[in-house]
C-alpha distance (Angstrom), angle and dihedral (degrees) to the residues before:
residue distance angle dihedral
M1 . . .
R2 3.72 . .
G3 3.80 89.8 .
D4 3.77 90.9 54.5
N5 3.80 91.5 55.2
L6 3.84 91.2 51.2
E7 3.79 90.7 52.1
D8 3.75 90.5 49.5
Q9 3.79 92.2 52.0
I10 3.82 92.2 49.1
H11 3.78 90.0 49.2
S12 3.82 92.2 50.3
L13 3.81 92.2 48.7
R14 3.80 90.4 50.0
R15 3.82 91.1 53.3
L16 3.84 90.5 47.2
I17 3.81 90.3 52.7
E18 3.79 90.3 48.0
R19 3.77 91.9 51.1
Q20 3.83 91.7 48.8
S21 3.80 89.9 48.3
L22 3.80 90.0 52.6
R23 3.77 92.0 49.4
L24 3.82 91.7 49.6
E25 3.81 90.5 47.6
E26 3.84 89.9 50.2
K27 3.82 90.3 50.9
L28 3.78 91.5 46.3
T29 3.77 90.5 49.0
S30 3.85 90.3 49.1
L31 3.78 91.8 49.9
E32 3.75 92.0 47.1
D33 3.81 90.0 52.6
E34 3.75 89.8 51.9
V35 3.78 91.4 49.5
K36 3.80 90.5 50.7
E37 3.79 89.7 49.6
I38 3.81 91.3 50.5
K39 3.79 89.9 46.3
N40 3.79 89.7 52.8
R41 3.82 91.7 50.6
S42 3.82 97.6 41.3
P43 3.79 113.7 22.8
S44 3.82 91.9 178.0
G45 3.72 91.6 64.5
G46 3.82 99.2 41.4
G47 3.76 97.8 81.9
Q48 3.78 92.7 75.6
A49 3.81 98.6 40.6
N50 3.86 97.8 98.7
Q51 3.80 100.0 42.3
G52 3.73 111.4 112.1
F53 3.79 90.2 -15.7
I54 3.82 98.0 143.5
G55 3.77 93.7 50.1
D56 3.84 97.0 46.1
G57 3.80 108.6 9.6
Y58 3.80 99.0 154.8
Q59 3.84 94.7 48.7
Q60 3.80 90.1 50.8
K61 3.75 91.3 50.3
G62 3.82 91.0 54.6
D63 3.81 92.4 50.5
I64 3.79 90.1 51.2
N65 3.80 91.8 50.7
M66 3.87 91.5 51.9
E67 3.78 91.5 51.3
Y68 3.77 89.4 48.2
L69 3.83 92.4 52.6
T70 3.79 90.6 48.2
D71 3.80 90.9 52.3
L72 3.77 90.7 48.0
E73 3.82 92.2 53.3
A74 3.80 91.5 48.1
K75 3.78 90.6 49.4
K76 3.79 91.0 48.3
A77 3.81 92.1 50.6
S78 3.77 90.5 48.0
T79 3.79 90.7 50.8
E80 3.81 92.1 50.1
E81 3.84 91.4 49.6
D82 3.78 90.5 50.0
S83 3.79 89.6 50.7
V84 3.82 92.5 51.8
I85 3.80 91.1 48.0
E86 3.79 90.5 50.1
S87 3.81 92.2 49.8
H88 3.82 90.9 49.3
K89 3.77 89.8 49.4
D90 3.81 91.8 50.2
F91 3.83 89.0 51.5
A92 3.81 91.7 49.2
E93 3.78 91.8 50.8
G94 3.79 89.4 55.0
L95 3.81 97.0 56.1
T96 3.82 111.4 131.2
I97 3.83 97.7 -146.6
H98 3.76 107.8 99.4
G99 3.81 111.4 -104.3
L100 3.78 100.2 7.6
S101 3.80 93.7 98.2
R102 3.80 88.9 52.4
I103 3.76 90.1 50.2
A104 3.78 91.0 50.8
A105 3.80 97.7 45.0
G106 3.79 105.6 24.1
G107 3.80 133.1 91.7
T108 3.77 126.5 -95.5
A109 3.81 95.7 -84.2
A110 3.79 91.8 46.1
K111 3.80 91.6 49.1
V112 3.82 92.6 52.8
L113 3.82 93.9 45.2
W114 3.80 96.5 47.5
T115 3.77 92.2 42.4
I116 3.80 89.2 58.0
L117 3.83 91.5 46.4
V118 3.77 94.2 49.4
I119 3.81 94.1 47.9
A120 3.82 90.4 46.9
S121 3.80 90.5 51.8
F122 3.81 91.9 51.9
I123 3.82 90.9 48.7
I124 3.82 92.3 49.9
A125 3.83 90.7 49.9
V126 3.84 89.9 52.3
L127 3.82 91.4 48.4
I128 3.81 92.5 49.6
S129 3.82 91.0 53.4
K130 3.83 95.0 38.2
E131 3.78 92.3 106.4
H132 3.81 91.3 54.1
W133 3.77 92.7 48.1
S134 3.80 90.5 49.7
A135 3.84 92.7 49.6
F136 3.82 90.7 48.9
L137 3.80 96.5 46.7
E138 3.83 93.4 43.4
H139 3.85 90.8 48.4
D140 3.79 95.7 -123.5
S141 3.78 115.5 -177.3
R142 3.80 138.6 -162.1
T143 3.76 133.3 -153.3
S144 3.80 121.5 -124.0
T145 3.82 125.0 -167.4
K146 3.79 124.9 -162.1
I147 3.80 133.8 170.6
V148 3.81 115.1 -134.6
S149 3.79 122.6 -163.4
Q150 3.79 115.0 -136.6
S151 3.80 129.5 -159.4
K152 3.81 92.5 -154.3
V153 3.79 130.9 22.8
P154 3.82 123.8 -160.0
I155 3.79 114.8 -139.6
P156 3.84 112.6 -123.0
A157 3.81 121.0 -113.6
I158 3.86 106.5 -77.7
T159 3.82 115.0 -157.2
I160 3.81 120.3 -169.7
C161 3.77 121.3 -172.4
D162 3.81 137.4 -176.7
H163 3.78 99.6 -106.0
T164 3.82 97.1 -147.5
A165 3.80 95.8 41.8
I166 3.82 95.5 46.6
A167 3.79 90.6 47.7
N168 3.77 89.3 56.6
E169 3.81 92.1 47.6
R170 3.80 90.9 55.0
R171 3.83 88.4 62.2
R172 3.81 100.2 39.0
F173 3.83 110.5 116.7
S174 3.82 100.8 159.7
G175 3.79 92.8 85.0
E176 3.83 93.0 -132.5
P177 3.81 114.4 140.1
P178 3.82 109.7 -97.6
P179 3.80 118.7 -120.9
V180 3.83 97.7 -101.3
K181 3.78 114.4 -162.0
R182 3.80 112.2 -172.5
P183 3.79 124.7 -158.2
T184 3.79 117.5 -114.5
L185 3.78 120.2 -111.2
V186 3.82 112.3 -136.3
D187 3.79 137.9 177.7
F188 3.80 100.1 -152.1
S189 3.83 126.0 93.2
I190 3.77 111.0 -69.0
V191 3.81 90.9 -163.7
D192 3.81 92.2 58.2
C193 3.80 90.5 44.8
A194 3.85 91.4 52.1
R195 3.79 89.0 55.3
N196 3.80 90.4 56.6
L197 3.77 116.7 14.0
T198 3.74 93.6 178.8
A199 3.78 93.7 54.5
C200 3.83 93.0 56.0
G201 3.82 92.3 48.4
Y202 3.78 100.4 -102.9
N203 3.79 110.1 -178.0
G204 3.82 101.7 173.4
T205 3.80 95.8 -74.5
T206 3.80 118.5 111.9
F207 3.79 116.3 -110.5
V208 3.81 114.7 -138.1
R209 3.78 132.9 -173.1
V210 3.80 126.7 -179.0
Q211 3.81 120.7 -164.1
N212 3.76 144.3 156.9
I213 3.78 110.0 -122.6
S214 3.78 136.8 175.1
A215 3.78 120.8 -111.3
N216 3.79 92.5 -102.2
Y217 3.85 92.7 44.9
A218 3.78 89.4 -121.2
R219 3.81 93.1 122.7
A220 3.79 127.5 39.7
S221 3.83 135.5 170.3
P222 3.83 123.8 -172.8
Q223 3.79 116.3 -114.0
N224 3.83 102.9 178.8
H225 3.79 89.6 129.4
L226 3.81 88.2 72.3
V227 3.81 91.4 68.1
K228 3.80 115.4 100.3
F229 3.78 118.3 -174.9
D230 3.80 125.0 -144.9
E231 3.78 110.2 -122.6
T232 3.82 95.4 -146.9
T233 3.80 106.4 30.0
D234 3.79 137.7 52.3
C235 3.80 91.8 -107.5
F236 3.80 138.7 100.1
T237 3.77 131.5 -168.0
I238 3.81 130.2 -141.2
T239 3.78 110.6 -152.7
G240 3.81 141.0 149.4
E241 3.81 100.8 53.0
V242 3.82 118.0 135.9
L243 3.79 120.3 -165.9
E244 3.76 115.6 -145.2
M245 3.80 99.0 -179.4
P246 3.86 125.0 47.1
S247 3.83 89.7 -134.4
D248 3.82 94.7 55.9
V249 3.80 120.1 99.5
L250 3.77 136.0 -161.2
S251 3.77 104.2 -130.8
Y252 3.77 125.0 -155.1
Q253 3.82 112.4 -170.7
A254 3.78 125.9 -177.5
A255 3.83 133.9 -179.1
A256 3.82 122.4 -165.9
D257 3.74 143.9 129.3
R258 3.79 97.3 -98.5
R259 3.77 91.8 -167.5
L260 3.81 83.8 83.4
S261 3.81 113.2 83.0
S262 3.83 90.2 -142.1
N263 3.81 90.9 67.3
E264 3.82 101.1 58.9
W265 3.83 97.4 122.0
T266 3.76 88.8 160.2
E267 3.80 106.4 120.1
L268 3.81 115.1 98.6
Y269 3.80 131.4 -169.9
V270 3.80 126.8 179.8
N271 3.84 120.4 -163.8
S272 3.75 140.2 158.3
V273 3.79 114.5 -76.3
D274 3.83 92.6 -108.0
E275 3.82 95.3 54.0
T276 3.83 115.6 102.9
F277 3.80 99.2 177.2
F278 3.82 103.5 74.6
E279 3.79 94.7 -166.2
S280 3.84 90.4 67.7
S281 3.83 85.2 95.8
E282 3.75 133.3 48.8
A283 3.83 118.0 -87.8
V284 3.82 122.0 -114.1
Y285 3.78 117.4 -151.3
W286 3.75 132.1 -163.5
A287 3.77 123.1 -173.2
S288 3.80 111.7 -167.7
E289 3.76 141.9 50.5
G290 3.78 121.6 -98.7
F291 3.76 139.9 77.2
Y292 3.82 122.2 -43.1
Y293 3.78 119.9 -166.6
V294 3.85 104.4 -154.3
N295 3.79 113.2 -163.3
I296 3.82 114.0 -163.1
E297 3.78 123.5 -152.3
K298 3.77 118.8 -173.4
K299 3.77 126.8 -163.8
I300 3.81 125.9 -178.7
I301 3.81 114.8 -150.5
T302 3.79 122.1 -169.9
R303 3.78 126.3 -173.1
L304 3.80 127.8 -166.2
G305 3.77 100.1 -133.5
L306 3.77 124.2 -147.2
P307 3.00 134.8 18.8
F308 3.85 85.7 26.8
T309 3.80 106.1 34.9
E310 3.76 128.2 1.1
C311 3.81 105.9 -124.9
V312 3.80 137.5 144.7
D313 3.81 117.2 -103.8
G314 3.82 121.4 -149.3
S315 3.82 114.3 -34.5
G316 3.75 91.3 -14.2
P317 3.86 125.3 -153.0
Y318 3.79 118.0 -35.0
S319 3.78 90.2 -116.1
L320 3.82 88.8 67.3
N321 3.80 101.5 32.8
K322 3.79 121.6 37.2
F323 3.80 93.2 170.3
K324 3.82 132.9 78.9
G325 3.80 118.8 -98.8
N326 3.75 132.2 30.5
Y327 3.77 122.9 -18.9
S328 3.79 121.0 -98.0
V329 3.75 132.3 169.5
M330 3.80 91.2 -116.4
K331 3.83 92.6 51.9
C332 3.80 91.0 47.1
Q333 3.83 91.8 52.7
K334 3.82 93.4 46.1
G335 3.81 91.4 47.0
C336 3.77 91.2 51.4
F337 3.79 91.9 48.9
W338 3.82 96.9 47.2
E339 3.79 91.4 46.1
A340 3.81 88.4 56.8
V341 3.85 88.8 47.7
F342 3.79 90.1 52.6
E343 3.82 92.5 49.8
K344 3.80 93.7 48.6
C345 3.79 103.2 32.9
G346 3.82 100.5 30.6
Q347 3.83 95.6 -127.8
I348 3.80 143.6 44.2
P349 3.86 130.9 -150.0
A350 3.82 114.2 -80.3
M351 3.79 93.1 -124.1
Y352 3.83 89.6 69.1
K353 3.78 98.2 37.6
K354 3.81 92.8 63.4
H355 3.85 91.6 57.8
M356 3.83 94.0 51.7
R357 3.82 120.8 113.9
H358 3.82 89.4 -135.5
P359 3.81 106.9 24.3
E360 3.82 89.7 171.4
K361 3.82 88.3 70.5
F362 3.85 88.1 62.4
A363 3.79 95.8 50.8
N364 3.81 108.6 143.1
K365 3.80 112.9 -88.1
T366 3.77 90.0 -162.6
F367 3.79 139.3 -15.5
V368 3.81 112.2 -77.2
D369 3.77 121.5 -172.5
D370 3.79 121.1 -144.1
E371 3.82 95.2 -104.6
T372 3.80 94.2 51.8
G373 3.77 93.6 41.8
Q374 3.78 94.2 48.9
A375 3.82 91.4 49.3
C376 3.85 90.0 52.0
L377 3.86 90.1 45.1
S378 3.80 92.0 52.6
I379 3.80 90.6 55.8
L380 3.80 92.7 54.3
E381 3.83 92.9 43.2
N382 3.78 88.8 61.4
D383 3.83 94.1 42.4
H384 3.84 102.7 113.1
A385 3.82 91.3 -175.5
L386 3.81 90.4 59.4
T387 3.80 91.1 47.5
E388 3.81 90.7 51.5
K389 3.80 91.3 46.9
C390 3.84 92.5 53.3
D391 3.81 92.0 44.0
N392 3.83 90.7 53.7
L393 3.82 91.6 46.1
C394 3.79 92.8 51.3
E395 3.82 101.9 48.6
L396 3.81 95.8 116.0
D397 3.76 121.5 95.6
P398 3.83 122.7 -138.8
C399 3.80 117.4 -98.5
Y400 3.80 88.8 -129.7
D401 3.79 118.5 35.1
E402 3.78 133.6 173.1
D403 3.77 104.0 -155.1
I404 3.82 107.9 -160.7
K405 3.79 119.4 -172.4
L406 3.79 127.5 -171.2
S407 3.81 129.9 -153.8
L408 3.78 115.0 -166.0
F409 3.81 121.6 -160.1
H410 3.80 113.9 -172.7
N411 3.75 122.2 -150.4
P412 3.84 108.6 -175.1
M413 3.79 109.4 -141.3
K414 3.76 123.2 -158.1
L415 3.75 90.5 -123.4
D416 3.78 121.0 104.7
H417 3.78 122.2 -143.1
F418 3.82 93.6 20.7
L419 3.80 128.7 116.7
E420 3.80 129.9 172.9
L421 3.79 130.4 179.9
A422 3.81 114.1 -167.7
F423 3.83 109.6 -163.7
T424 3.79 117.0 -163.4
F425 3.78 143.8 143.6
Q426 3.79 115.7 -113.4
S427 3.80 87.0 -142.7
F428 3.79 139.9 -4.3
L429 3.75 90.6 -116.1
L430 3.85 115.2 120.7
E431 3.78 119.2 -157.9
I432 3.81 113.6 -142.9
V433 3.81 118.9 -167.5
A434 3.76 112.1 -169.7
E435 3.78 130.9 179.5
K436 3.78 112.3 -138.8
P437 3.84 133.9 178.9
Q438 3.78 112.6 -89.2
Y439 3.81 87.1 -133.4
T440 3.76 128.8 9.9
W441 3.79 119.2 -157.9
Q442 3.80 87.8 -102.3
D443 3.80 90.9 55.5
L444 3.79 91.2 44.9
F445 3.77 96.2 52.3
A446 3.79 93.6 41.6
N447 3.82 89.8 54.2
F448 3.79 94.7 41.9
G449 3.81 91.1 45.0
G450 3.80 89.7 51.7
C451 3.81 90.7 51.9
L452 3.80 92.5 48.8
G453 3.80 91.1 47.0
L454 3.79 90.5 51.1
M455 3.81 95.4 47.3
T456 3.83 101.9 34.7
G457 3.81 107.6 12.6
S458 3.82 90.1 -120.2
S459 3.77 128.6 148.9
I460 3.81 139.5 164.6
L461 3.77 88.8 -75.8
S462 3.82 89.1 51.7
I463 3.77 89.8 55.9
I464 3.80 89.8 52.3
E465 3.80 89.0 49.2
L466 3.80 90.8 52.3
I467 3.83 90.4 51.4
I468 3.79 90.7 51.7
F469 3.84 92.0 44.3
F470 3.79 93.9 53.7
G471 3.79 90.0 43.2
L472 3.80 89.4 56.1
F473 3.81 90.6 45.5
F474 3.78 90.4 53.2
T475 3.79 91.4 47.6
N476 3.81 91.3 53.7
F477 3.80 89.7 48.7
L478 3.83 91.7 53.2
R479 3.81 91.8 45.9
S480 3.81 92.1 51.3
K481 3.80 91.3 47.9
K482 3.82 91.3 50.0
K483 3.83 90.9 49.7
N484 3.81 93.0 50.2
N485 3.79 91.4 49.5
S486 3.82 91.8 51.9
C-alpha cells in the first residue's frame, strides 16, 4: 500500500516536470520566433540575438529593441535628407536661365561645357551694352529740340532809353542825381501830332503812346499802363503785355523833334520779364524816323549742370554774378569790369550800384568827381588784360536761358518826327532746347536686360531664382557640414 503511494508521487512529479519542460520549450520557441522576426527586420542587430539568451532573455530583447529604434531613426533621417536633395534638384532643373539647369543636373562634362557657355553669354551681353555703360558712367548727354505751340505769348520786357542821356549816366561818378526828363504818355493820335507838333502842344518833351493793335490796324486798345519809368535813369520799360493772336502787335509810337539831343529815345533792350537789369542783354539802336517791324523769336535753353555740363544755376555765386537776378554771361562780364573800376577808381556810377546784389560792397571809398572818374574809367576800358580776364571768368553758360532774338525791318515813312516800333511774334511756336542724359539708369537697365534676355534667357524672375538656388546650395552645405561634425 505504502509502495503504491510512493509510485504515484513519483509519477505525478514526473508529469509536473514534463509539463514545466513543455512550457519552457514553448517560451523558448516563442522567443526564438521573436528573435528571427527582429533579425528579419534589422539584420545589423541580429548577430548578437542568441548570445546569452537563455540566461538573460528579457535583457537581450530590450537591447535589440533599442538598436532597432536607433536604426529606424537613422533610416528616417537619411530618407528626409534624400527628399530634400531631390526637391533641390527638381528646383535646379527648372531654372529658366539657359544652361543653369544642365549645370545643376548634368554630369561632369556637361557641367564644364554649360558653365563655359553661360559665362560666355554673360560676357557677350556685357560687351554688346558696353557703349551704353560707358555713356552712363561718363555722364554723356544729348540735346533735344522740340517746338511747342502756345495759345498765348507774353511779350518780353522792352526797355527804351534816351541814348545821349543814358550814355552820360554811365560815366557819372559825382553821385549827383541826373536831370531825368521823362516822355509824356498821351492818348491822342501820334501820327496826327507828328504832322503838326505845335498843334498837339509839343513843348520839347517826347510824346509816347503804347497800344495793342490788330495787324490791319482796324482794332486798337491803349496800353499806356504797361509803361514803368526808371526813377534814376532816362529809361522806361514796357512789360506785362500778352498776345493772344499771332497777328496782333504791341505798338510803341513816339512823336518828337529829334533835332534836339534830349529826344533821342533810340536805345532798345529786350530781356526776359523777370530781368530787372536791362543791360544784361545787348543794346539795339535805330537812327531814323519811320516804321520798324520788330519780330521776336524766343528760345528756351535748359542745361543739366554737373556732372553732365558745367553751368550756372539761378543767380549763381557772387564771384560770377555781382548783379541781382539770374546769372548771364553779359552780367558776369559787366560785374567783373565794374568791380575792377571800383577797386581802381574808388567809385562806380550810381545807375549800376543800385542793381548790385550787395551795394554796400560798392560804398564810395572817396569822393570822385566826374572828370577824374571818367579819366580812370577810360584807362580800364582800354585795358585788354582786364577784358581777357573777365572773358575767361565768364565762360560758363546759365543752366536756364531765355534766348530772345530780334529782327528789325525798317519802312521809311515820309513823315518827320514820327517813330513806331511794332513788336510781334511771327508765330506762337516756342522752341525748347533741352539737354538730357544720353542714358538714364532706366534706359541702361532696359538695354542691358534686353541683351541678357537675348543671350541667356534671363529676367528679373531669373535673378530671384538664382538667389533661391544659391540659398538652397548654401543650406545643403551647412547641413552636410553639421552631419560630418556629429
